[in-house]
Each structure stands twice: as C-alpha cells, then as structure tokens.
mmCIF file of the N, C-alpha and C atoms, coordinates in Angstrom:
data_MODEL
# 
_entry.id   MODEL 
# 
loop_
_atom_site.group_PDB 
_atom_site.id 
_atom_site.type_symbol 
_atom_site.label_atom_id 
_atom_site.label_alt_id 
_atom_site.label_comp_id 
_atom_site.label_asym_id 
_atom_site.label_entity_id 
_atom_site.label_seq_id 
_atom_site.pdbx_PDB_ins_code 
_atom_site.Cartn_x 
_atom_site.Cartn_y 
_atom_site.Cartn_z 
_atom_site.occupancy 
_atom_site.B_iso_or_equiv 
_atom_site.pdbx_formal_charge 
_atom_site.auth_seq_id 
_atom_site.auth_comp_id 
_atom_site.auth_asym_id 
_atom_site.auth_atom_id 
_atom_site.pdbx_PDB_model_num 
ATOM 1   N N  . MET A 1 1  ? -137.915 -10.719 82.576  1.00 0.00 ? 1  MET A N  1 
ATOM 2   C CA . MET A 1 1  ? -137.255 -11.460 83.623  1.00 0.00 ? 1  MET A CA 1 
ATOM 3   C C  . MET A 1 1  ? -135.948 -12.082 83.116  1.00 0.00 ? 1  MET A C  1 
ATOM 4   N N  . HIS A 1 2  ? -135.967 -12.559 81.885  1.00 0.00 ? 2  HIS A N  1 
ATOM 5   C CA . HIS A 1 2  ? -134.754 -13.173 81.340  1.00 0.00 ? 2  HIS A CA 1 
ATOM 6   C C  . HIS A 1 2  ? -133.640 -12.143 81.185  1.00 0.00 ? 2  HIS A C  1 
ATOM 7   N N  . ALA A 1 3  ? -134.012 -10.891 80.947  1.00 0.00 ? 3  ALA A N  1 
ATOM 8   C CA . ALA A 1 3  ? -132.985 -9.861  80.786  1.00 0.00 ? 3  ALA A CA 1 
ATOM 9   C C  . ALA A 1 3  ? -132.208 -9.660  82.087  1.00 0.00 ? 3  ALA A C  1 
ATOM 10  N N  . LEU A 1 4  ? -132.898 -9.650  83.207  1.00 0.00 ? 4  LEU A N  1 
ATOM 11  C CA . LEU A 1 4  ? -132.214 -9.503  84.493  1.00 0.00 ? 4  LEU A CA 1 
ATOM 12  C C  . LEU A 1 4  ? -131.377 -10.732 84.820  1.00 0.00 ? 4  LEU A C  1 
ATOM 13  N N  . ASP A 1 5  ? -131.906 -11.900 84.494  1.00 0.00 ? 5  ASP A N  1 
ATOM 14  C CA . ASP A 1 5  ? -131.134 -13.124 84.717  1.00 0.00 ? 5  ASP A CA 1 
ATOM 15  C C  . ASP A 1 5  ? -129.883 -13.147 83.840  1.00 0.00 ? 5  ASP A C  1 
ATOM 16  N N  . ALA A 1 6  ? -130.011 -12.691 82.606  1.00 0.00 ? 6  ALA A N  1 
ATOM 17  C CA . ALA A 1 6  ? -128.854 -12.643 81.711  1.00 0.00 ? 6  ALA A CA 1 
ATOM 18  C C  . ALA A 1 6  ? -127.815 -11.654 82.237  1.00 0.00 ? 6  ALA A C  1 
ATOM 19  N N  . LEU A 1 7  ? -128.282 -10.508 82.727  1.00 0.00 ? 7  LEU A N  1 
ATOM 20  C CA . LEU A 1 7  ? -127.358 -9.523  83.283  1.00 0.00 ? 7  LEU A CA 1 
ATOM 21  C C  . LEU A 1 7  ? -126.647 -10.081 84.510  1.00 0.00 ? 7  LEU A C  1 
ATOM 22  N N  . GLY A 1 8  ? -127.395 -10.747 85.387  1.00 0.00 ? 8  GLY A N  1 
ATOM 23  C CA . GLY A 1 8  ? -126.775 -11.365 86.557  1.00 0.00 ? 8  GLY A CA 1 
ATOM 24  C C  . GLY A 1 8  ? -125.768 -12.426 86.177  1.00 0.00 ? 8  GLY A C  1 
ATOM 25  N N  . SER A 1 9  ? -126.073 -13.212 85.166  1.00 0.00 ? 9  SER A N  1 
ATOM 26  C CA . SER A 1 9  ? -125.137 -14.243 84.708  1.00 0.00 ? 9  SER A CA 1 
ATOM 27  C C  . SER A 1 9  ? -123.886 -13.631 84.108  1.00 0.00 ? 9  SER A C  1 
ATOM 28  N N  . LEU A 1 10 ? -124.036 -12.515 83.409  1.00 0.00 ? 10 LEU A N  1 
ATOM 29  C CA . LEU A 1 10 ? -122.862 -11.820 82.877  1.00 0.00 ? 10 LEU A CA 1 
ATOM 30  C C  . LEU A 1 10 ? -121.994 -11.259 83.997  1.00 0.00 ? 10 LEU A C  1 
ATOM 31  N N  . LEU A 1 11 ? -122.620 -10.783 85.065  1.00 0.00 ? 11 LEU A N  1 
ATOM 32  C CA . LEU A 1 11 ? -121.857 -10.298 86.208  1.00 0.00 ? 11 LEU A CA 1 
ATOM 33  C C  . LEU A 1 11 ? -121.105 -11.444 86.890  1.00 0.00 ? 11 LEU A C  1 
ATOM 34  N N  . VAL A 1 12 ? -121.738 -12.599 86.985  1.00 0.00 ? 12 VAL A N  1 
ATOM 35  C CA . VAL A 1 12 ? -121.063 -13.772 87.543  1.00 0.00 ? 12 VAL A CA 1 
ATOM 36  C C  . VAL A 1 12 ? -119.864 -14.144 86.674  1.00 0.00 ? 12 VAL A C  1 
ATOM 37  N N  . ALA A 1 13 ? -120.049 -14.102 85.357  1.00 0.00 ? 13 ALA A N  1 
ATOM 38  C CA . ALA A 1 13 ? -118.947 -14.423 84.440  1.00 0.00 ? 13 ALA A CA 1 
ATOM 39  C C  . ALA A 1 13 ? -117.792 -13.434 84.599  1.00 0.00 ? 13 ALA A C  1 
ATOM 40  N N  . ALA A 1 14 ? -118.120 -12.151 84.703  1.00 0.00 ? 14 ALA A N  1 
ATOM 41  C CA . ALA A 1 14 ? -117.073 -11.137 84.867  1.00 0.00 ? 14 ALA A CA 1 
ATOM 42  C C  . ALA A 1 14 ? -116.345 -11.319 86.201  1.00 0.00 ? 14 ALA A C  1 
ATOM 43  N N  . PHE A 1 15 ? -117.094 -11.621 87.251  1.00 0.00 ? 15 PHE A N  1 
ATOM 44  C CA . PHE A 1 15 ? -116.493 -11.831 88.559  1.00 0.00 ? 15 PHE A CA 1 
ATOM 45  C C  . PHE A 1 15 ? -115.599 -13.063 88.558  1.00 0.00 ? 15 PHE A C  1 
ATOM 46  N N  . GLY A 1 16 ? -116.055 -14.141 87.921  1.00 0.00 ? 16 GLY A N  1 
ATOM 47  C CA . GLY A 1 16 ? -115.235 -15.349 87.828  1.00 0.00 ? 16 GLY A CA 1 
ATOM 48  C C  . GLY A 1 16 ? -113.952 -15.114 87.044  1.00 0.00 ? 16 GLY A C  1 
ATOM 49  N N  . ALA A 1 17 ? -114.064 -14.362 85.951  1.00 0.00 ? 17 ALA A N  1 
ATOM 50  C CA . ALA A 1 17 ? -112.876 -14.053 85.146  1.00 0.00 ? 17 ALA A CA 1 
ATOM 51  C C  . ALA A 1 17 ? -111.894 -13.181 85.929  1.00 0.00 ? 17 ALA A C  1 
ATOM 52  N N  . LEU A 1 18 ? -112.422 -12.216 86.669  1.00 0.00 ? 18 LEU A N  1 
ATOM 53  C CA . LEU A 1 18 ? -111.556 -11.350 87.480  1.00 0.00 ? 18 LEU A CA 1 
ATOM 54  C C  . LEU A 1 18 ? -110.840 -12.164 88.563  1.00 0.00 ? 18 LEU A C  1 
ATOM 55  N N  . LEU A 1 19 ? -111.578 -13.030 89.227  1.00 0.00 ? 19 LEU A N  1 
ATOM 56  C CA . LEU A 1 19 ? -110.956 -13.873 90.249  1.00 0.00 ? 19 LEU A CA 1 
ATOM 57  C C  . LEU A 1 19 ? -109.906 -14.810 89.656  1.00 0.00 ? 19 LEU A C  1 
ATOM 58  N N  . ALA A 1 20 ? -110.195 -15.387 88.501  1.00 0.00 ? 20 ALA A N  1 
ATOM 59  C CA . ALA A 1 20 ? -109.224 -16.280 87.858  1.00 0.00 ? 20 ALA A CA 1 
ATOM 60  C C  . ALA A 1 20 ? -107.956 -15.526 87.491  1.00 0.00 ? 20 ALA A C  1 
ATOM 61  N N  . TRP A 1 21 ? -108.133 -14.339 86.939  1.00 0.00 ? 21 TRP A N  1 
ATOM 62  C CA . TRP A 1 21 ? -106.977 -13.537 86.523  1.00 0.00 ? 21 TRP A CA 1 
ATOM 63  C C  . TRP A 1 21 ? -106.107 -13.160 87.719  1.00 0.00 ? 21 TRP A C  1 
ATOM 64  N N  . ARG A 1 22 ? -106.737 -12.623 88.773  1.00 0.00 ? 22 ARG A N  1 
ATOM 65  C CA . ARG A 1 22 ? -105.968 -12.167 89.924  1.00 0.00 ? 22 ARG A CA 1 
ATOM 66  C C  . ARG A 1 22 ? -105.360 -13.337 90.706  1.00 0.00 ? 22 ARG A C  1 
ATOM 67  N N  . THR A 1 23 ? -106.069 -14.438 90.790  1.00 0.00 ? 23 THR A N  1 
ATOM 68  C CA . THR A 1 23 ? -105.529 -15.604 91.489  1.00 0.00 ? 23 THR A CA 1 
ATOM 69  C C  . THR A 1 23 ? -104.337 -16.174 90.724  1.00 0.00 ? 23 THR A C  1 
ATOM 70  N N  . GLY A 1 24 ? -104.459 -16.223 89.398  1.00 0.00 ? 24 GLY A N  1 
ATOM 71  C CA . GLY A 1 24 ? -103.337 -16.687 88.583  1.00 0.00 ? 24 GLY A CA 1 
ATOM 72  C C  . GLY A 1 24 ? -102.132 -15.766 88.685  1.00 0.00 ? 24 GLY A C  1 
ATOM 73  N N  . ALA A 1 25 ? -102.384 -14.458 88.674  1.00 0.00 ? 25 ALA A N  1 
ATOM 74  C CA . ALA A 1 25 ? -101.280 -13.504 88.806  1.00 0.00 ? 25 ALA A CA 1 
ATOM 75  C C  . ALA A 1 25 ? -100.626 -13.622 90.176  1.00 0.00 ? 25 ALA A C  1 
ATOM 76  N N  . GLY A 1 26 ? -101.442 -13.825 91.205  1.00 0.00 ? 26 GLY A N  1 
ATOM 77  C CA . GLY A 1 26 ? -100.885 -14.002 92.547  1.00 0.00 ? 26 GLY A CA 1 
ATOM 78  C C  . GLY A 1 26 ? -100.065 -15.269 92.667  1.00 0.00 ? 26 GLY A C  1 
ATOM 79  N N  . ALA A 1 27 ? -100.528 -16.328 92.036  1.00 0.00 ? 27 ALA A N  1 
ATOM 80  C CA . ALA A 1 27 ? -99.777  -17.587 92.064  1.00 0.00 ? 27 ALA A CA 1 
ATOM 81  C C  . ALA A 1 27 ? -98.429  -17.434 91.367  1.00 0.00 ? 27 ALA A C  1 
ATOM 82  N N  . LEU A 1 28 ? -98.414  -16.722 90.253  1.00 0.00 ? 28 LEU A N  1 
ATOM 83  C CA . LEU A 1 28 ? -97.146  -16.496 89.551  1.00 0.00 ? 28 LEU A CA 1 
ATOM 84  C C  . LEU A 1 28 ? -96.188  -15.655 90.384  1.00 0.00 ? 28 LEU A C  1 
ATOM 85  N N  . THR A 1 29 ? -96.727  -14.684 91.100  1.00 0.00 ? 29 THR A N  1 
ATOM 86  C CA . THR A 1 29 ? -95.887  -13.858 91.970  1.00 0.00 ? 29 THR A CA 1 
ATOM 87  C C  . THR A 1 29 ? -95.307  -14.686 93.112  1.00 0.00 ? 29 THR A C  1 
ATOM 88  N N  . LEU A 1 30 ? -96.141  -15.542 93.705  1.00 0.00 ? 30 LEU A N  1 
ATOM 89  C CA . LEU A 1 30 ? -95.647  -16.401 94.779  1.00 0.00 ? 30 LEU A CA 1 
ATOM 90  C C  . LEU A 1 30 ? -94.604  -17.390 94.265  1.00 0.00 ? 30 LEU A C  1 
ATOM 91  N N  . GLN A 1 31 ? -94.788  -17.872 93.054  1.00 0.00 ? 31 GLN A N  1 
ATOM 92  C CA . GLN A 1 31 ? -93.814  -18.804 92.482  1.00 0.00 ? 31 GLN A CA 1 
ATOM 93  C C  . GLN A 1 31 ? -92.478  -18.103 92.250  1.00 0.00 ? 31 GLN A C  1 
ATOM 94  N N  . ALA A 1 32 ? -92.555  -16.876 91.731  1.00 0.00 ? 32 ALA A N  1 
ATOM 95  C CA . ALA A 1 32 ? -91.319  -16.127 91.473  1.00 0.00 ? 32 ALA A CA 1 
ATOM 96  C C  . ALA A 1 32 ? -90.592  -15.793 92.782  1.00 0.00 ? 32 ALA A C  1 
ATOM 97  N N  . ALA A 1 33 ? -91.359  -15.564 93.843  1.00 0.00 ? 33 ALA A N  1 
ATOM 98  C CA . ALA A 1 33 ? -90.746  -15.246 95.131  1.00 0.00 ? 33 ALA A CA 1 
ATOM 99  C C  . ALA A 1 33 ? -90.192  -16.488 95.821  1.00 0.00 ? 33 ALA A C  1 
ATOM 100 N N  . GLY A 1 34 ? -90.668  -17.663 95.411  1.00 0.00 ? 34 GLY A N  1 
ATOM 101 C CA . GLY A 1 34 ? -90.181  -18.896 96.004  1.00 0.00 ? 34 GLY A CA 1 
ATOM 102 C C  . GLY A 1 34 ? -90.704  -19.128 97.415  1.00 0.00 ? 34 GLY A C  1 
ATOM 103 N N  . GLU A 1 35 ? -91.871  -18.592 97.718  1.00 0.00 ? 35 GLU A N  1 
ATOM 104 C CA . GLU A 1 35 ? -92.423  -18.723 99.063  1.00 0.00 ? 35 GLU A CA 1 
ATOM 105 C C  . GLU A 1 35 ? -92.870  -20.166 99.325  1.00 0.00 ? 35 GLU A C  1 
ATOM 106 N N  . THR A 1 36 ? -92.540  -20.652 100.514 1.00 0.00 ? 36 THR A N  1 
ATOM 107 C CA . THR A 1 36 ? -92.921  -22.006 100.915 1.00 0.00 ? 36 THR A CA 1 
ATOM 108 C C  . THR A 1 36 ? -93.573  -21.957 102.290 1.00 0.00 ? 36 THR A C  1 
ATOM 109 N N  . THR A 1 37 ? -94.285  -23.049 102.629 1.00 0.00 ? 37 THR A N  1 
ATOM 110 C CA . THR A 1 37 ? -94.887  -23.118 103.952 1.00 0.00 ? 37 THR A CA 1 
ATOM 111 C C  . THR A 1 37 ? -93.785  -23.269 105.004 1.00 0.00 ? 37 THR A C  1 
ATOM 112 N N  . MET A 1 38 ? -94.082  -22.787 106.224 1.00 0.00 ? 38 MET A N  1 
ATOM 113 C CA . MET A 1 38 ? -93.045  -22.730 107.257 1.00 0.00 ? 38 MET A CA 1 
ATOM 114 C C  . MET A 1 38 ? -92.617  -24.128 107.735 1.00 0.00 ? 38 MET A C  1 
ATOM 115 N N  . ILE A 1 39 ? -93.563  -25.008 107.942 1.00 0.00 ? 39 ILE A N  1 
ATOM 116 C CA . ILE A 1 39 ? -93.214  -26.305 108.540 1.00 0.00 ? 39 ILE A CA 1 
ATOM 117 C C  . ILE A 1 39 ? -92.852  -27.349 107.479 1.00 0.00 ? 39 ILE A C  1 
ATOM 118 N N  . LEU A 1 40 ? -93.690  -27.483 106.442 1.00 0.00 ? 40 LEU A N  1 
ATOM 119 C CA . LEU A 1 40 ? -93.458  -28.534 105.443 1.00 0.00 ? 40 LEU A CA 1 
ATOM 120 C C  . LEU A 1 40 ? -92.520  -28.118 104.315 1.00 0.00 ? 40 LEU A C  1 
ATOM 121 N N  . GLY A 1 41 ? -92.398  -26.847 104.089 1.00 0.00 ? 41 GLY A N  1 
ATOM 122 C CA . GLY A 1 41 ? -91.563  -26.377 102.983 1.00 0.00 ? 41 GLY A CA 1 
ATOM 123 C C  . GLY A 1 41 ? -92.202  -26.569 101.623 1.00 0.00 ? 41 GLY A C  1 
ATOM 124 N N  . ALA A 1 42 ? -93.523  -26.772 101.607 1.00 0.00 ? 42 ALA A N  1 
ATOM 125 C CA . ALA A 1 42 ? -94.244  -26.956 100.341 1.00 0.00 ? 42 ALA A CA 1 
ATOM 126 C C  . ALA A 1 42 ? -94.459  -25.593 99.674  1.00 0.00 ? 42 ALA A C  1 
ATOM 127 N N  . PRO A 1 43 ? -94.434  -25.543 98.350  1.00 0.00 ? 43 PRO A N  1 
ATOM 128 C CA . PRO A 1 43 ? -94.648  -24.270 97.660  1.00 0.00 ? 43 PRO A CA 1 
ATOM 129 C C  . PRO A 1 43 ? -96.077  -23.758 97.854  1.00 0.00 ? 43 PRO A C  1 
ATOM 130 N N  . VAL A 1 44 ? -96.200  -22.493 98.247  1.00 0.00 ? 44 VAL A N  1 
ATOM 131 C CA . VAL A 1 44 ? -97.500  -21.884 98.508  1.00 0.00 ? 44 VAL A CA 1 
ATOM 132 C C  . VAL A 1 44 ? -98.253  -21.627 97.202  1.00 0.00 ? 44 VAL A C  1 
ATOM 133 N N  . TRP A 1 45 ? -97.516  -21.350 96.143  1.00 0.00 ? 45 TRP A N  1 
ATOM 134 C CA . TRP A 1 45 ? -98.160  -20.975 94.879  1.00 0.00 ? 45 TRP A CA 1 
ATOM 135 C C  . TRP A 1 45 ? -98.977  -22.121 94.295  1.00 0.00 ? 45 TRP A C  1 
ATOM 136 N N  . LEU A 1 46 ? -98.613  -23.350 94.607  1.00 0.00 ? 46 LEU A N  1 
ATOM 137 C CA . LEU A 1 46 ? -99.306  -24.502 94.032  1.00 0.00 ? 46 LEU A CA 1 
ATOM 138 C C  . LEU A 1 46 ? -100.776 -24.542 94.460  1.00 0.00 ? 46 LEU A C  1 
ATOM 139 N N  . GLY A 1 47 ? -101.030 -24.329 95.732  1.00 0.00 ? 47 GLY A N  1 
ATOM 140 C CA . GLY A 1 47 ? -102.408 -24.309 96.216  1.00 0.00 ? 47 GLY A CA 1 
ATOM 141 C C  . GLY A 1 47 ? -103.221 -23.195 95.597  1.00 0.00 ? 47 GLY A C  1 
ATOM 142 N N  . GLN A 1 48 ? -102.593 -22.046 95.424  1.00 0.00 ? 48 GLN A N  1 
ATOM 143 C CA . GLN A 1 48 ? -103.303 -20.923 94.824  1.00 0.00 ? 48 GLN A CA 1 
ATOM 144 C C  . GLN A 1 48 ? -103.544 -21.162 93.329  1.00 0.00 ? 48 GLN A C  1 
ATOM 145 N N  . ALA A 1 49 ? -102.601 -21.776 92.653  1.00 0.00 ? 49 ALA A N  1 
ATOM 146 C CA . ALA A 1 49 ? -102.768 -22.048 91.223  1.00 0.00 ? 49 ALA A CA 1 
ATOM 147 C C  . ALA A 1 49 ? -103.865 -23.074 90.971  1.00 0.00 ? 49 ALA A C  1 
ATOM 148 N N  . LEU A 1 50 ? -104.087 -23.973 91.929  1.00 0.00 ? 50 LEU A N  1 
ATOM 149 C CA . LEU A 1 50 ? -105.130 -24.981 91.763  1.00 0.00 ? 50 LEU A CA 1 
ATOM 150 C C  . LEU A 1 50 ? -106.537 -24.390 91.855  1.00 0.00 ? 50 LEU A C  1 
ATOM 151 N N  . MET A 1 51 ? -106.662 -23.163 92.339  1.00 0.00 ? 51 MET A N  1 
ATOM 152 C CA . MET A 1 51 ? -107.972 -22.501 92.393  1.00 0.00 ? 51 MET A CA 1 
ATOM 153 C C  . MET A 1 51 ? -108.378 -21.898 91.053  1.00 0.00 ? 51 MET A C  1 
ATOM 154 N N  . VAL A 1 52 ? -107.415 -21.616 90.193  1.00 0.00 ? 52 VAL A N  1 
ATOM 155 C CA . VAL A 1 52 ? -107.685 -20.905 88.938  1.00 0.00 ? 52 VAL A CA 1 
ATOM 156 C C  . VAL A 1 52 ? -108.668 -21.657 88.032  1.00 0.00 ? 52 VAL A C  1 
ATOM 157 N N  . PRO A 1 53 ? -108.525 -22.971 87.802  1.00 0.00 ? 53 PRO A N  1 
ATOM 158 C CA . PRO A 1 53 ? -109.490 -23.648 86.925  1.00 0.00 ? 53 PRO A CA 1 
ATOM 159 C C  . PRO A 1 53 ? -110.938 -23.552 87.417  1.00 0.00 ? 53 PRO A C  1 
ATOM 160 N N  . GLY A 1 54 ? -111.140 -23.558 88.716  1.00 0.00 ? 54 GLY A N  1 
ATOM 161 C CA . GLY A 1 54 ? -112.489 -23.421 89.255  1.00 0.00 ? 54 GLY A CA 1 
ATOM 162 C C  . GLY A 1 54 ? -113.091 -22.061 88.943  1.00 0.00 ? 54 GLY A C  1 
ATOM 163 N N  . PHE A 1 55 ? -112.272 -21.016 89.034  1.00 0.00 ? 55 PHE A N  1 
ATOM 164 C CA . PHE A 1 55 ? -112.766 -19.676 88.713  1.00 0.00 ? 55 PHE A CA 1 
ATOM 165 C C  . PHE A 1 55 ? -113.019 -19.520 87.212  1.00 0.00 ? 55 PHE A C  1 
ATOM 166 N N  . VAL A 1 56 ? -112.195 -20.160 86.391  1.00 0.00 ? 56 VAL A N  1 
ATOM 167 C CA . VAL A 1 56 ? -112.425 -20.145 84.949  1.00 0.00 ? 56 VAL A CA 1 
ATOM 168 C C  . VAL A 1 56 ? -113.736 -20.850 84.627  1.00 0.00 ? 56 VAL A C  1 
ATOM 169 N N  . LEU A 1 57 ? -113.969 -21.968 85.291  1.00 0.00 ? 57 LEU A N  1 
ATOM 170 C CA . LEU A 1 57 ? -115.218 -22.695 85.095  1.00 0.00 ? 57 LEU A CA 1 
ATOM 171 C C  . LEU A 1 57 ? -116.423 -21.862 85.539  1.00 0.00 ? 57 LEU A C  1 
ATOM 172 N N  . LEU A 1 58 ? -116.280 -21.102 86.621  1.00 0.00 ? 58 LEU A N  1 
ATOM 173 C CA . LEU A 1 58 ? -117.336 -20.198 87.065  1.00 0.00 ? 58 LEU A CA 1 
ATOM 174 C C  . LEU A 1 58 ? -117.641 -19.164 85.990  1.00 0.00 ? 58 LEU A C  1 
ATOM 175 N N  . ALA A 1 59 ? -116.606 -18.590 85.383  1.00 0.00 ? 59 ALA A N  1 
ATOM 176 C CA . ALA A 1 59 ? -116.807 -17.601 84.324  1.00 0.00 ? 59 ALA A CA 1 
ATOM 177 C C  . ALA A 1 59 ? -117.494 -18.226 83.108  1.00 0.00 ? 59 ALA A C  1 
ATOM 178 N N  . LEU A 1 60 ? -117.080 -19.420 82.741  1.00 0.00 ? 60 LEU A N  1 
ATOM 179 C CA . LEU A 1 60 ? -117.701 -20.088 81.599  1.00 0.00 ? 60 LEU A CA 1 
ATOM 180 C C  . LEU A 1 60 ? -119.161 -20.442 81.874  1.00 0.00 ? 60 LEU A C  1 
ATOM 181 N N  . ALA A 1 61 ? -119.452 -20.856 83.099  1.00 0.00 ? 61 ALA A N  1 
ATOM 182 C CA . ALA A 1 61 ? -120.838 -21.168 83.458  1.00 0.00 ? 61 ALA A CA 1 
ATOM 183 C C  . ALA A 1 61 ? -121.701 -19.916 83.403  1.00 0.00 ? 61 ALA A C  1 
ATOM 184 N N  . GLY A 1 62 ? -121.159 -18.790 83.845  1.00 0.00 ? 62 GLY A N  1 
ATOM 185 C CA . GLY A 1 62 ? -121.900 -17.538 83.751  1.00 0.00 ? 62 GLY A CA 1 
ATOM 186 C C  . GLY A 1 62 ? -122.182 -17.142 82.309  1.00 0.00 ? 62 GLY A C  1 
ATOM 187 N N  . LEU A 1 63 ? -121.200 -17.323 81.447  1.00 0.00 ? 63 LEU A N  1 
ATOM 188 C CA . LEU A 1 63 ? -121.406 -17.016 80.024  1.00 0.00 ? 63 LEU A CA 1 
ATOM 189 C C  . LEU A 1 63 ? -122.435 -17.949 79.404  1.00 0.00 ? 63 LEU A C  1 
ATOM 190 N N  . TYR A 1 64 ? -122.379 -19.217 79.771  1.00 0.00 ? 64 TYR A N  1 
ATOM 191 C CA . TYR A 1 64 ? -123.345 -20.183 79.244  1.00 0.00 ? 64 TYR A CA 1 
ATOM 192 C C  . TYR A 1 64 ? -124.763 -19.813 79.660  1.00 0.00 ? 64 TYR A C  1 
ATOM 193 N N  . ARG A 1 65 ? -124.934 -19.487 80.940  1.00 0.00 ? 65 ARG A N  1 
ATOM 194 C CA . ARG A 1 65 ? -126.267 -19.142 81.430  1.00 0.00 ? 65 ARG A CA 1 
ATOM 195 C C  . ARG A 1 65 ? -126.756 -17.837 80.806  1.00 0.00 ? 65 ARG A C  1 
ATOM 196 N N  . ALA A 1 66 ? -125.864 -16.877 80.584  1.00 0.00 ? 66 ALA A N  1 
ATOM 197 C CA . ALA A 1 66 ? -126.262 -15.624 79.938  1.00 0.00 ? 66 ALA A CA 1 
ATOM 198 C C  . ALA A 1 66 ? -126.721 -15.892 78.511  1.00 0.00 ? 66 ALA A C  1 
ATOM 199 N N  . ALA A 1 67 ? -126.015 -16.756 77.795  1.00 0.00 ? 67 ALA A N  1 
ATOM 200 C CA . ALA A 1 67 ? -126.415 -17.098 76.432  1.00 0.00 ? 67 ALA A CA 1 
ATOM 201 C C  . ALA A 1 67 ? -127.746 -17.838 76.436  1.00 0.00 ? 67 ALA A C  1 
ATOM 202 N N  . ASP A 1 68 ? -127.938 -18.705 77.418  1.00 0.00 ? 68 ASP A N  1 
ATOM 203 C CA . ASP A 1 68 ? -129.194 -19.444 77.530  1.00 0.00 ? 68 ASP A CA 1 
ATOM 204 C C  . ASP A 1 68 ? -130.364 -18.489 77.776  1.00 0.00 ? 68 ASP A C  1 
ATOM 205 N N  . HIS A 1 69 ? -130.179 -17.523 78.636  1.00 0.00 ? 69 HIS A N  1 
ATOM 206 C CA . HIS A 1 69 ? -131.237 -16.538 78.890  1.00 0.00 ? 69 HIS A CA 1 
ATOM 207 C C  . HIS A 1 69 ? -131.462 -15.645 77.667  1.00 0.00 ? 69 HIS A C  1 
ATOM 208 N N  . GLY A 1 70 ? -130.401 -15.348 76.936  1.00 0.00 ? 70 GLY A N  1 
ATOM 209 C CA . GLY A 1 70 ? -130.550 -14.575 75.710  1.00 0.00 ? 70 GLY A CA 1 
ATOM 210 C C  . GLY A 1 70 ? -131.385 -15.305 74.673  1.00 0.00 ? 70 GLY A C  1 
ATOM 211 N N  . GLN A 1 71 ? -131.155 -16.602 74.545  1.00 0.00 ? 71 GLN A N  1 
ATOM 212 C CA . GLN A 1 71 ? -131.963 -17.395 73.609  1.00 0.00 ? 71 GLN A CA 1 
ATOM 213 C C  . GLN A 1 71 ? -133.410 -17.467 74.066  1.00 0.00 ? 71 GLN A C  1 
ATOM 214 N N  . ALA A 1 72 ? -133.631 -17.571 75.360  1.00 0.00 ? 72 ALA A N  1 
ATOM 215 C CA . ALA A 1 72 ? -135.001 -17.611 75.886  1.00 0.00 ? 72 ALA A CA 1 
ATOM 216 C C  . ALA A 1 72 ? -135.715 -16.292 75.620  1.00 0.00 ? 72 ALA A C  1 
ATOM 217 N N  . MET A 1 73 ? -134.989 -15.189 75.699  1.00 0.00 ? 73 MET A N  1 
ATOM 218 C CA . MET A 1 73 ? -135.592 -13.883 75.394  1.00 0.00 ? 73 MET A CA 1 
ATOM 219 C C  . MET A 1 73 ? -136.004 -13.811 73.930  1.00 0.00 ? 73 MET A C  1 
ATOM 220 N N  . ARG A 1 74 ? -135.144 -14.324 73.051  1.00 0.00 ? 74 ARG A N  1 
ATOM 221 C CA . ARG A 1 74 ? -135.459 -14.282 71.618  1.00 0.00 ? 74 ARG A CA 1 
ATOM 222 C C  . ARG A 1 74 ? -136.641 -15.184 71.282  1.00 0.00 ? 74 ARG A C  1 
ATOM 223 N N  . ARG A 1 75 ? -136.757 -16.317 71.963  1.00 0.00 ? 75 ARG A N  1 
ATOM 224 C CA . ARG A 1 75 ? -137.887 -17.211 71.731  1.00 0.00 ? 75 ARG A CA 1 
ATOM 225 C C  . ARG A 1 75 ? -139.188 -16.617 72.264  1.00 0.00 ? 75 ARG A C  1 
ATOM 226 N N  . ALA A 1 76 ? -139.120 -15.846 73.334  1.00 0.00 ? 76 ALA A N  1 
ATOM 227 C CA . ALA A 1 76 ? -140.325 -15.308 73.974  1.00 0.00 ? 76 ALA A CA 1 
ATOM 228 C C  . ALA A 1 76 ? -140.909 -14.130 73.208  1.00 0.00 ? 76 ALA A C  1 
ATOM 229 N N  . VAL A 1 77 ? -140.097 -13.422 72.441  1.00 0.00 ? 77 VAL A N  1 
ATOM 230 C CA . VAL A 1 77 ? -140.566 -12.256 71.704  1.00 0.00 ? 77 VAL A CA 1 
ATOM 231 C C  . VAL A 1 77 ? -141.184 -12.732 70.379  1.00 0.00 ? 77 VAL A C  1 
ATOM 232 N N  . PRO A 1 78 ? -142.485 -12.448 70.145  1.00 0.00 ? 78 PRO A N  1 
ATOM 233 C CA . PRO A 1 78 ? -143.085 -12.855 68.877  1.00 0.00 ? 78 PRO A CA 1 
ATOM 234 C C  . PRO A 1 78 ? -142.536 -12.030 67.719  1.00 0.00 ? 78 PRO A C  1 
ATOM 235 N N  . ASP A 1 79 ? -142.371 -12.692 66.593  1.00 0.00 ? 79 ASP A N  1 
ATOM 236 C CA . ASP A 1 79 ? -141.859 -12.017 65.405  1.00 0.00 ? 79 ASP A CA 1 
ATOM 237 C C  . ASP A 1 79 ? -143.016 -11.258 64.740  1.00 0.00 ? 79 ASP A C  1 
ATOM 238 N N  . GLU A 1 80 ? -142.992 -9.934  64.797  1.00 0.00 ? 80 GLU A N  1 
ATOM 239 C CA . GLU A 1 80 ? -144.105 -9.125  64.292  1.00 0.00 ? 80 GLU A CA 1 
ATOM 240 C C  . GLU A 1 80 ? -144.027 -8.929  62.785  1.00 0.00 ? 80 GLU A C  1 
ATOM 241 N N  . GLY A 1 81 ? -142.915 -9.265  62.178  1.00 0.00 ? 81 GLY A N  1 
ATOM 242 C CA . GLY A 1 81 ? -142.785 -9.076  60.736  1.00 0.00 ? 81 GLY A CA 1 
ATOM 243 C C  . GLY A 1 81 ? -143.542 -10.120 59.921  1.00 0.00 ? 81 GLY A C  1 
ATOM 244 N N  . LEU A 1 82 ? -143.921 -11.245 60.506  1.00 0.00 ? 82 LEU A N  1 
ATOM 245 C CA . LEU A 1 82 ? -144.590 -12.318 59.785  1.00 0.00 ? 82 LEU A CA 1 
ATOM 246 C C  . LEU A 1 82 ? -146.100 -12.187 59.787  1.00 0.00 ? 82 LEU A C  1 
ATOM 247 N N  . SER A 1 83 ? -146.663 -11.308 60.590  1.00 0.00 ? 83 SER A N  1 
ATOM 248 C CA . SER A 1 83 ? -148.132 -11.203 60.696  1.00 0.00 ? 83 SER A CA 1 
ATOM 249 C C  . SER A 1 83 ? -148.762 -10.598 59.483  1.00 0.00 ? 83 SER A C  1 
# 
C-alpha cells in the first residue's frame, strides 16, 4: 500500500513542479510583453507570479510524502539477513 501512496505522491510532486515551471515561464512572458489590466492598468504578470510559490510548495509536499512512504516501506519489511 505504501508503494502506491509513494507513487501517487511522486506524481503530485511532478505535477506541482510542472505547474510551477509553466506558471513562472508564463509570468515572465507576460512581464516581457508589458501586459496590463484594461481598467486599472495593473501588471497581469504579478498575479500569475504570485501563484508560483504555492505550486513549488505543492511539489515539495509531494516529495516529502513520497519520502515518508518510502521510509514506512523500509520499516515494514523485516530484515531477513539477521535471522
């Protein structure tokens, strides 16, 4: 069971990293284009750039949970060399 949970956590980490990368790249593109909101004139890239830390945190949480499940797998397997 821990193996499937670890795999799922690794997929969450990969998805979070992909989202962080693409969101950051999109924010840089919007910044270079100088796009602003129509009414307020606020930079659009700022809102998109503020999403990146959350996606990075999602990736780190996935890696943490995968490592936690990996340790649980190692603890659950009895060491047959000591018998």
